[in-house]
Wavefront OBJ file of the C-alpha trace (Angstrom):
o trace
v 27.087 -1.054 3.623
v 28.250 -4.296 2.097
v 26.740 -5.386 -1.216
v 23.473 -7.160 -0.666
v 21.594 -9.670 -2.813
v 17.841 -9.742 -2.282
v 15.739 -12.712 -3.345
v 12.090 -13.109 -4.268
v 11.463 -14.973 -1.005
v 9.246 -13.159 1.511
v 7.894 -14.651 4.716
v 4.303 -14.372 5.870
v 5.391 -11.879 8.511
v 6.947 -9.557 5.959
v 10.669 -10.426 5.990
v 12.690 -10.849 2.810
v 15.621 -13.205 2.294
v 18.864 -11.422 1.556
v 22.535 -12.416 1.500
v 25.933 -10.774 1.868
v 29.483 -11.951 1.273
v 31.445 -11.905 4.524
v 34.948 -13.352 4.992
v 34.652 -15.414 1.834
v 31.313 -17.023 2.640
v 27.706 -16.189 1.856
v 25.644 -15.181 4.860
v 21.824 -15.298 4.574
v 19.374 -13.451 6.785
v 15.732 -12.366 6.887
v 15.187 -8.593 6.968
v 11.858 -6.778 7.339
v 10.800 -5.498 3.896
v 10.291 -1.942 5.193
v 13.855 -1.967 6.663
v 15.618 -2.772 3.409
v 17.399 -0.069 1.401
v 15.761 1.413 -1.663
v 16.720 0.302 -5.132
v 16.667 -3.456 -4.579
v 15.114 -5.568 -7.339
v 11.371 -5.975 -6.791
v 9.981 -9.206 -5.450
v 8.599 -11.416 -8.257
v 5.507 -13.202 -7.063
v 6.378 -16.746 -8.132
v 4.075 -19.743 -8.244
v 6.035 -22.984 -8.516
v 4.231 -26.165 -9.580
v 5.579 -29.618 -8.718
v 4.526 -32.875 -10.409
v 4.314 -36.120 -8.492
v 3.922 -39.196 -10.660
v 5.719 -42.438 -11.536
v 7.589 -43.335 -14.694
v 7.404 -46.772 -16.338
v 10.062 -48.079 -18.721
v 8.026 -50.177 -21.117
v 10.007 -52.943 -22.757
v 13.175 -52.258 -20.832
v 14.790 -54.891 -18.526
v 11.534 -55.942 -16.894
v 8.518 -57.961 -18.113
v 5.712 -55.848 -19.446
v 3.293 -57.935 -17.375
v 5.088 -56.832 -14.221
v 4.971 -53.214 -15.386
v 1.238 -53.549 -16.073
v 0.567 -54.923 -12.642
v 2.690 -52.237 -11.017
v 0.850 -49.452 -12.839
v -2.486 -50.710 -11.462
v -1.156 -51.066 -7.922
v 0.289 -47.546 -7.926
v -3.050 -46.027 -8.805
v -4.642 -48.004 -5.965
v -2.021 -46.673 -3.557
v -2.555 -43.102 -4.825
v -6.241 -43.548 -4.059
v -5.376 -44.464 -0.499
v -3.428 -41.247 -0.117
v -6.282 -39.229 -1.648
v -8.664 -40.740 0.892
v -6.295 -39.993 3.808
v -5.488 -36.396 2.790
v -7.401 -33.878 4.885
v -6.239 -30.801 2.988
v -9.042 -29.191 0.932
v -9.017 -28.684 -2.808
v -8.190 -24.988 -2.232
v -4.922 -25.838 -0.469
v -1.928 -25.412 -2.827
v -0.218 -28.284 -1.032
v -3.099 -30.778 -1.135
v -2.042 -34.250 -2.314
v -2.413 -34.354 -6.093
v -1.175 -36.900 -8.534
v -0.594 -37.309 -12.274
v -0.934 -40.595 -14.116
v 1.997 -40.061 -16.471
v 0.326 -41.432 -19.562
v -2.877 -43.175 -20.663
v -1.328 -46.697 -20.593
v -1.473 -47.018 -16.826
v -5.044 -45.635 -16.692
v -6.373 -48.212 -19.157
v -4.537 -50.937 -17.328
v -6.464 -50.038 -14.214
v -9.714 -49.948 -16.134
v -9.064 -53.411 -17.610
v -8.069 -54.910 -14.268
v -10.623 -53.349 -11.947
v -13.542 -52.653 -14.287
v -15.420 -49.472 -15.216
v -17.628 -49.274 -12.115
v -14.640 -49.526 -9.737
v -12.600 -47.069 -11.822
v -15.417 -44.553 -11.840
v -16.048 -44.916 -8.123
v -12.351 -44.457 -7.336
v -11.329 -41.668 -9.640
v -14.150 -39.877 -11.505
v -14.639 -37.281 -8.768
v -10.862 -36.761 -8.314
v -10.516 -36.088 -12.056
v -13.394 -33.624 -11.927
v -11.940 -31.785 -8.929
v -8.457 -31.484 -10.379
v -6.776 -33.706 -7.846
v -5.815 -36.311 -10.470
v -4.774 -35.897 -14.103
v -3.790 -38.147 -16.976
v -1.057 -37.290 -19.512
v -2.403 -37.471 -23.069
v 0.128 -39.878 -24.531
v 1.487 -43.344 -24.013
v 4.323 -41.404 -22.420
v 7.832 -42.142 -23.799
v 7.302 -42.780 -27.472
v 10.303 -42.868 -29.909
v 8.355 -40.530 -32.170
v 11.127 -40.230 -34.781
v 10.236 -43.672 -36.112
v 6.415 -43.552 -35.821
v 4.641 -44.379 -39.010
v 1.828 -42.033 -40.077
v -0.937 -44.378 -38.991
v 0.927 -45.330 -35.810
v 1.135 -41.682 -34.856
v -2.614 -41.330 -35.425
v -3.346 -44.467 -33.406
v -1.299 -43.124 -30.493
v -3.996 -40.492 -30.094
v -7.097 -42.739 -30.297
v -7.264 -43.222 -26.493
v -7.971 -39.517 -26.110
v -11.470 -40.009 -27.451
v -12.400 -42.347 -24.624
v -10.653 -40.226 -22.030
v -12.744 -37.250 -23.058
v -16.072 -38.813 -23.816
v -16.256 -41.427 -21.022
v -14.019 -40.012 -18.273
v -14.434 -36.272 -18.711
v -10.742 -35.591 -19.075
v -10.755 -32.004 -20.247
v -7.034 -31.359 -20.220
v -4.906 -30.441 -23.205
v -1.474 -31.509 -22.064
v 0.579 -34.462 -23.310
v 3.749 -35.782 -21.688
v 6.904 -37.279 -23.259
v 9.192 -38.515 -20.533
v 12.572 -40.309 -20.311
v 13.135 -40.047 -24.020
v 15.578 -37.320 -25.054
v 13.966 -36.003 -28.177
v 10.734 -35.514 -30.047
v 9.892 -35.380 -33.763
v 8.244 -32.220 -34.964
v 5.893 -34.518 -36.911
v 3.789 -34.801 -33.739
v 2.757 -31.085 -33.765
v -0.021 -31.147 -36.392
v -1.742 -34.375 -35.301
v -1.449 -33.392 -31.609
v -3.054 -30.024 -32.296
v -5.781 -31.616 -34.370
v -6.492 -33.970 -31.471
v -6.974 -31.058 -29.084
v -3.530 -31.155 -27.467
v -2.223 -27.653 -26.790
v 0.719 -28.311 -24.461
v 3.614 -30.741 -24.249
v 5.587 -31.624 -21.133
v 9.071 -32.862 -22.155
v 11.130 -34.364 -19.363
v 14.140 -36.170 -20.924
v 16.643 -38.354 -19.067
v 20.334 -38.717 -18.199
v 21.489 -38.697 -21.804
v 21.242 -34.917 -21.703
v 24.599 -33.164 -21.731
v 23.505 -30.051 -19.951
v 20.482 -28.839 -18.065
v 18.027 -26.631 -19.883
v 17.992 -24.135 -17.080
v 19.550 -23.309 -13.746
v 23.022 -24.771 -14.343
v 23.863 -28.451 -13.983
v 26.783 -30.753 -14.497
v 27.722 -32.239 -17.895
v 26.561 -35.755 -18.653
v 26.354 -37.521 -22.035
v 24.648 -36.200 -25.124
v 23.237 -32.827 -25.919
v 19.637 -32.038 -26.733
v 19.672 -29.587 -29.653
v 16.906 -27.283 -30.596
v 16.887 -25.029 -33.650
v 20.115 -22.993 -34.070
v 20.203 -19.832 -31.991
v 17.514 -20.771 -29.513
v 19.974 -21.423 -26.674
v 18.018 -24.353 -25.224
v 14.882 -22.484 -24.046
v 13.088 -24.429 -21.313
v 9.728 -22.975 -22.396
v 8.910 -22.351 -26.046
v 6.319 -22.326 -28.758
v 7.037 -25.311 -30.979
v 5.819 -24.430 -34.446
v 5.191 -26.694 -37.434
v 5.440 -25.434 -41.074
v 1.622 -25.323 -41.060
v 1.721 -22.658 -38.322
v 0.252 -25.014 -35.714
v 1.956 -24.668 -32.323
v 2.426 -26.588 -29.114
v 3.481 -24.816 -25.911
v 6.375 -26.909 -24.611
v 7.785 -27.018 -21.118
v 11.050 -28.887 -20.961
v 13.551 -29.740 -18.247
v 16.680 -31.809 -17.740
v 15.092 -34.871 -16.088
v 11.889 -36.121 -14.544
v 13.786 -36.283 -11.232
v 13.927 -32.493 -11.017
v 13.405 -31.430 -7.435
v 17.075 -30.763 -6.782
v 16.856 -27.271 -8.294
v 14.548 -26.394 -5.370
v 16.436 -28.403 -2.714
v 13.982 -31.282 -2.809
v 14.659 -34.984 -3.083
v 11.230 -36.649 -2.845
v 11.814 -39.018 -5.780
v 12.793 -42.514 -4.639
v 12.342 -46.227 -5.235
v 11.342 -48.469 -2.349
v 13.758 -51.279 -3.169
v 12.267 -54.103 -1.050
v 8.839 -53.872 -2.617
v 9.696 -52.451 -6.047
v 7.826 -52.665 -8.389
v 4.861 -54.297 -6.645
v 4.487 -52.386 -3.391
v 2.152 -53.520 -0.652
v 1.364 -50.062 0.705
v 1.735 -46.414 -0.077
v 4.786 -44.604 1.192
v 3.719 -42.343 4.074
v 6.561 -40.363 5.658
v 7.091 -41.095 9.367
v 5.560 -38.644 11.796
v 8.955 -37.084 12.555
v 9.844 -36.610 8.909
v 10.649 -32.996 7.957
v 11.859 -31.557 4.660
v 15.234 -29.871 4.865
v 13.880 -26.334 4.873
v 17.288 -24.629 4.932
v 18.467 -26.567 1.893
v 15.158 -25.865 0.157
v 15.364 -22.145 0.932
v 18.968 -21.775 -0.343
v 18.297 -23.767 -3.500
v 15.080 -21.996 -4.268
v 16.684 -18.584 -3.774
v 19.523 -19.502 -6.147
v 17.205 -21.003 -8.761
v 14.788 -18.086 -8.830
v 17.670 -15.593 -9.000
v 18.971 -17.421 -12.041
v 15.529 -17.626 -13.668
v 14.883 -13.945 -13.071
v 17.938 -13.127 -15.161
v 16.768 -15.257 -18.086
v 12.952 -15.451 -18.222
v 10.161 -12.889 -17.638
v 7.725 -15.409 -16.121
v 6.456 -15.695 -12.575
v 5.344 -19.337 -12.893
v 7.508 -22.462 -13.038
v 6.958 -26.199 -13.377
v 9.140 -29.126 -12.368
v 8.712 -32.895 -11.829
v 10.171 -34.872 -8.939
v 9.547 -38.607 -9.293
v 11.367 -41.850 -10.114
v 10.799 -45.017 -12.139
v 7.856 -47.042 -10.785
v 7.780 -44.762 -7.742
v 5.372 -45.638 -4.990
v 2.849 -42.817 -4.410
v 3.993 -40.650 -1.493
v 2.917 -37.451 0.257
v 6.516 -36.196 0.616
v 6.237 -33.538 -2.076
v 2.880 -32.280 -0.821
v 4.111 -32.323 2.783
v 7.229 -30.361 1.864
v 5.091 -27.774 0.035
v 2.768 -27.487 3.014
v 5.709 -26.847 5.363
v 7.101 -24.208 2.953
v 3.803 -22.418 2.460
v 3.326 -22.069 6.226
v 6.395 -19.852 6.413
v 6.659 -18.187 3.004
v 4.188 -15.865 1.367
v 6.156 -16.028 -1.875
v 6.978 -18.087 -3.753
v 3.947 -20.396 -3.384
v 4.551 -24.055 -4.102
v 1.615 -25.960 -5.632
v 1.140 -29.618 -6.306
v -0.090 -30.412 -9.817
v -3.507 -32.002 -10.284
v -4.217 -30.337 -13.640
v -1.274 -30.285 -16.023
v -2.948 -27.449 -17.911
v -2.723 -25.024 -14.964
v 0.836 -23.676 -15.363
v 0.426 -23.548 -19.147
v -2.786 -21.585 -18.825
v -1.070 -19.045 -16.641
v 1.795 -18.746 -19.127
v -0.598 -18.159 -21.999
v -2.633 -15.620 -20.049
v 0.302 -13.425 -18.989
v 3.330 -14.178 -21.157
v 2.221 -15.527 -24.546
v 4.033 -12.820 -26.476
v 7.259 -13.277 -24.501
v 7.730 -17.010 -25.201
v 10.279 -17.835 -27.919
v 9.364 -19.850 -31.052
v 11.299 -23.013 -31.995
v 10.937 -24.948 -35.256
v 12.249 -28.336 -36.325
v 12.972 -31.548 -34.458
v 14.156 -31.758 -30.891
v 17.052 -34.023 -31.662
v 17.749 -37.003 -29.520
v 20.270 -39.611 -28.454
v 18.028 -42.395 -29.766
v 19.024 -41.221 -33.284
v 22.384 -42.684 -32.455
v 21.208 -45.824 -30.702
v 18.725 -47.015 -33.317
v 21.495 -48.273 -35.650
v 22.625 -50.441 -32.772
v 19.375 -52.365 -33.059
v 19.169 -52.398 -36.833
v 17.523 -55.878 -36.986
v 14.669 -54.883 -34.689
v 14.263 -51.559 -36.488
v 14.083 -53.148 -39.934
v 11.462 -55.720 -38.826
v 9.461 -53.042 -37.044
v 9.391 -50.773 -40.088
v 8.333 -53.672 -42.273
v 5.367 -54.472 -39.949
v 4.577 -50.757 -39.831
v 4.288 -50.615 -43.608
v 2.193 -53.792 -43.908
v -0.434 -52.994 -41.241
v -2.114 -50.142 -43.193
v -2.167 -52.364 -46.295
v -3.752 -55.173 -44.339
v -6.363 -52.804 -42.988
v -7.119 -51.450 -46.514
v -7.477 -54.955 -47.976
v -9.758 -56.008 -45.099
v -11.929 -52.878 -45.638
v -12.350 -53.664 -49.347
v -13.151 -57.315 -48.558
v -15.733 -56.261 -45.980
v -17.412 -53.807 -48.369
v -17.341 -55.913 -51.524
v -17.668 -59.448 -50.199
v -19.190 -58.963 -46.747
v -16.132 -60.444 -45.035
v -15.736 -59.904 -41.323
v -13.487 -56.915 -40.578
v -10.625 -57.838 -38.212
v -11.010 -54.777 -36.045
v -9.479 -56.293 -32.970
v -6.496 -57.784 -34.831
v -5.663 -54.428 -36.430
v -5.991 -52.595 -33.123
v -3.807 -55.199 -31.426
v -1.162 -54.833 -34.115
v -0.955 -51.103 -33.632
v -0.899 -51.479 -29.867
v 2.087 -53.787 -30.202
v 3.906 -51.217 -32.408
v 3.228 -48.401 -29.964
v 4.455 -50.435 -26.976
v 7.522 -51.498 -28.927
v 8.363 -47.908 -29.818
v 8.025 -46.634 -26.290
v 11.175 -45.645 -24.408
v 14.100 -47.989 -25.090
v 13.618 -49.569 -28.479
v 15.573 -52.625 -27.451
v 18.703 -50.620 -26.700
v 19.993 -50.892 -23.163
v 23.170 -50.287 -21.229
v 22.312 -53.373 -19.153
v 23.819 -56.844 -19.547
v 22.822 -60.422 -18.703
v 19.206 -61.327 -18.018
v 17.890 -57.753 -18.107
v 19.307 -57.220 -21.608
v 17.879 -60.562 -22.755
v 14.435 -59.669 -21.369
v 14.565 -56.304 -23.209
v 15.228 -57.954 -26.550
v 12.721 -60.758 -25.972
v 9.958 -58.244 -25.163
v 10.594 -56.096 -28.239
v 10.850 -59.123 -30.467
v 7.475 -60.356 -29.223
v 5.815 -56.994 -29.904
v 7.248 -56.773 -33.396
v 6.300 -60.311 -34.307
v 2.765 -59.682 -32.940
v 2.404 -56.646 -35.203
v 3.712 -58.629 -38.157
v 1.177 -61.453 -37.534
v -1.679 -58.969 -37.397
v -0.494 -57.484 -40.732
v -0.783 -60.771 -42.685
l 1 2 3 4 5 6 7 8 9 10 11 12 13 14 15 16 17 18 19 20 21 22 23 24 25 26 27 28 29 30 31 32 33 34 35 36 37 38 39 40 41 42 43 44 45 46 47 48 49 50 51 52 53 54 55 56 57 58 59 60 61 62 63 64 65 66 67 68 69 70 71 72 73 74 75 76 77 78 79 80 81 82 83 84 85 86 87 88 89 90 91 92 93 94 95 96 97 98 99 100 101 102 103 104 105 106 107 108 109 110 111 112 113 114 115 116 117 118 119 120 121 122 123 124 125 126 127 128 129 130 131 132 133 134 135 136 137 138 139 140 141 142 143 144 145 146 147 148 149 150 151 152 153 154 155 156 157 158 159 160 161 162 163 164 165 166 167 168 169 170 171 172 173 174 175 176 177 178 179 180 181 182 183 184 185 186 187 188 189 190 191 192 193 194 195 196 197 198 199 200 201 202 203 204 205 206 207 208 209 210 211 212 213 214 215 216 217 218 219 220 221 222 223 224 225 226 227 228 229 230 231 232 233 234 235 236 237 238 239 240 241 242 243 244 245 246 247 248 249 250 251 252 253 254 255 256 257 258 259 260 261 262 263 264 265 266 267 268 269 270 271 272 273 274 275 276 277 278 279 280 281 282 283 284 285 286 287 288 289 290 291 292 293 294 295 296 297 298 299 300 301 302 303 304 305 306 307 308 309 310 311 312 313 314 315 316 317 318 319 320 321 322 323 324 325 326 327 328 329 330 331 332 333 334 335 336 337 338 339 340 341 342 343 344 345 346 347 348 349 350 351 352 353 354 355 356 357 358 359 360 361 362 363 364 365 366 367 368 369 370 371 372 373 374 375 376 377 378 379 380 381 382 383 384 385 386 387 388 389 390 391 392 393 394 395 396 397 398 399 400 401 402 403 404 405 406 407 408 409 410 411 412 413 414 415 416 417 418 419 420 421 422 423 424 425 426 427 428 429 430 431 432 433 434 435 436 437 438 439 440 441 442 443 444 445 446 447 448 449 450 451 452 453 454 455 456
């Protein structure tokens, strides 16, 4: 009998996917499990989670006012898809959505009001159909000041107390590196997990192969780029990190549901609903999933995986959920699940594999370390404002206590908001030219000057 490779893919009628090499090509077939020879690797019962969201590049080549309006509209369109979805909460392929960070959520609240926000989303949050990442999203954390880092976590208090957000997972997306300085304050704020989806600056994927690109993300020496790891501070505090090679990550499972609707981007008029005759490419999905799981089974002991598949300012769509539904009709394992609670895959990892997850210490280095000198003027002015804001706050506190002066609460908060928005994502560095490059610099200059005014 020719050599056979058996995969952890089993249909609902009890057939397993296997392959053989014949005449220089790989031939796949489904064989009844009880008809397979003994000694094959056992089937690993995988659960694969997919995240559908939308990424926003703050301060990069597009007015922040446009980005704000787009974030509100996308949540409205997601609500339309929630209302139209007839799949129950128990269905792994029900439409679920993640608001990537708290910025978009509070934009919706400011634009539509608390009553409307509660009517639209409170129940979806409670049921686990919608989640909110516990960060602004793409912060350049290597240059956060101490108080700025603390202020980046203030919105969590309102998310928990007013909106019942019980999750413990933060997201850092489209920024190829994170400072280990975040670990202690994140843990103190009740964050246990960190999703880290970098961008195209990464030289090599963190799992499952991939073609070379630009710069390399480096973890501590000897860790061999683990995609899942405990990230430990000198204090002993830990975050459980799940990393990948990009936030457009469906390709490893044969999916391509991430897209931009060019004619309406970034202010779409309606949600993207696939046409009635749309079908996922199941053969492509099956072959890619088989190869990815075979690779993972050689390197990790887990039976749970997480990946994102979305684009910049992506219009909410049911394509990922519909592809999962089609898959789950045929296959008993693996099961594909949409993500409505970011904690879910992390909880499963902790429950079953906590002692098998490697530990990493130190910074996750990043390409922005090399781009910051290219914007030295912006960086110097930002750091100056960053130093003066805490002093202004301290002086105002003394004046309020000793002389009864009015405390400039809103001005201080506005200054820190400007710093956080400035330090999100691009930091004024861009590969673009012309008007888009000008807009990038103009936006960052405005944020920095705003913070400096509030610090006087």
